[in-house]
One Martini backbone bead per residue (centre of mass of N, CA, C, O) as a GRO file, in nm:
protein
   82
    1MET     BB    1   0.054  -3.461  -1.425
    2LYS     BB    2   0.144  -3.189  -1.317
    3VAL     BB    3   0.034  -3.221  -1.031
    4LEU     BB    4   0.210  -3.474  -0.959
    5GLU     BB    5   0.485  -3.308  -0.989
    6GLU     BB    6   0.398  -3.061  -0.771
    7ALA     BB    7   0.251  -3.266  -0.576
    8VAL     BB    8   0.131  -3.422  -0.290
    9VAL     BB    9  -0.010  -3.750  -0.313
   10ASP     BB   10  -0.196  -4.043  -0.218
   11ALA     BB   11  -0.418  -4.034  -0.456
   12VAL     BB   12  -0.620  -4.141  -0.742
   13LEU     BB   13  -0.906  -4.017  -0.908
   14LEU     BB   14  -1.052  -4.194  -1.184
   15GLU     BB   15  -1.237  -4.140  -1.466
   16TYR     BB   16  -1.457  -4.332  -1.657
   17LYS     BB   17  -1.496  -4.321  -2.011
   18GLN     BB   18  -1.670  -4.444  -2.237
   19GLU     BB   19  -1.493  -4.491  -2.535
   20SER     BB   20  -1.214  -4.409  -2.388
   21LEU     BB   21  -0.852  -4.377  -2.381
   22GLU     BB   22  -0.771  -4.163  -2.173
   23THR     BB   23  -0.778  -4.321  -1.907
   24GLU     BB   24  -0.570  -4.531  -1.986
   25ASN     BB   25  -0.336  -4.333  -2.041
   26VAL     BB   26  -0.326  -4.206  -1.762
   27ALA     BB   27  -0.279  -4.462  -1.597
   28PHE     BB   28  -0.021  -4.547  -1.738
   29ASN     BB   29   0.145  -4.288  -1.673
   30ILE     BB   30   0.127  -4.305  -1.371
   31LYS     BB   31   0.256  -4.592  -1.336
   32ARG     BB   32   0.522  -4.520  -1.477
   33ARG     BB   33   0.598  -4.260  -1.286
   34PHE     BB   34   0.398  -4.375  -1.023
   35PRO     BB   35   0.389  -4.687  -0.903
   36ARG     BB   36   0.287  -4.620  -0.584
   37LEU     BB   37   0.030  -4.483  -0.689
   38PRO     BB   38  -0.288  -4.484  -0.626
   39ILE     BB   39  -0.574  -4.609  -0.817
   40VAL     BB   40  -0.910  -4.491  -0.854
   41LEU     BB   41  -1.189  -4.609  -1.017
   42LEU     BB   42  -1.453  -4.431  -1.176
   43SER     BB   43  -1.790  -4.566  -1.246
   44ALA     BB   44  -2.103  -4.647  -1.424
   45CYS     BB   45  -1.997  -4.901  -1.524
   46VAL     BB   46  -2.001  -5.249  -1.541
   47GLU     BB   47  -1.806  -5.270  -1.777
   48MET     BB   48  -1.456  -5.340  -1.802
   49PRO     BB   49  -1.158  -5.321  -1.917
   50GLU     BB   50  -0.910  -5.531  -1.839
   51ARG     BB   51  -0.661  -5.346  -1.902
   52LEU     BB   52  -0.753  -5.129  -1.692
   53LEU     BB   53  -0.765  -5.299  -1.426
   54TRP     BB   54  -0.447  -5.343  -1.424
   55LEU     BB   55  -0.385  -5.021  -1.359
   56VAL     BB   56  -0.554  -5.044  -1.103
   57ASP     BB   57  -0.639  -5.080  -0.754
   58GLU     BB   58  -0.938  -4.968  -0.776
   59TYR     BB   59  -1.305  -4.985  -0.762
   60ALA     BB   60  -1.580  -4.747  -0.825
   61HIS     BB   61  -1.894  -4.657  -0.803
   62LYS     BB   62  -2.063  -4.362  -0.848
   63SER     BB   63  -2.308  -4.462  -0.645
   64ALA     BB   64  -2.149  -4.458  -0.408
   65GLN     BB   65  -2.102  -4.414  -0.103
   66PRO     BB   66  -1.886  -4.236   0.078
   67GLU     BB   67  -1.795  -4.472   0.262
   68GLU     BB   68  -1.716  -4.662   0.030
   69LEU     BB   69  -1.501  -4.478  -0.095
   70ILE     BB   70  -1.320  -4.463   0.150
   71HIS     BB   71  -1.262  -4.771   0.164
   72THR     BB   72  -1.136  -4.791  -0.115
   73ILE     BB   73  -0.902  -4.598  -0.064
   74GLU     BB   74  -0.784  -4.749   0.180
   75ARG     BB   75  -0.716  -5.008   0.027
   76ALA     BB   76  -0.519  -4.878  -0.172
   77LEU     BB   77  -0.321  -4.774   0.044
   78LEU     BB   78  -0.259  -5.049   0.178
   79ARG     BB   79  -0.151  -5.194  -0.071
   80GLN     BB   80   0.094  -4.992  -0.114
   81ALA     BB   81   0.224  -5.030   0.179
   82SER     BB   82   0.295  -5.354   0.133
   0.00000   0.00000   0.00000
């Protein structure tokens, strides 16, 4: 959160760690304080908690190729721009 307050960023890549509420809390706080900042969730998990998916703009699997991740980030940026 401190980095987001001190620097200009276009998007946040947030890692989901299974069985941890930390990711959900971070996503919630980002959306509360920076509602237009896109969040892309990275995870190796197949199943994600629905409540977490409502907080993020896009989801990418950790095994995604770099090109796929770039397209996912671009979609998140386009969604927030509209």
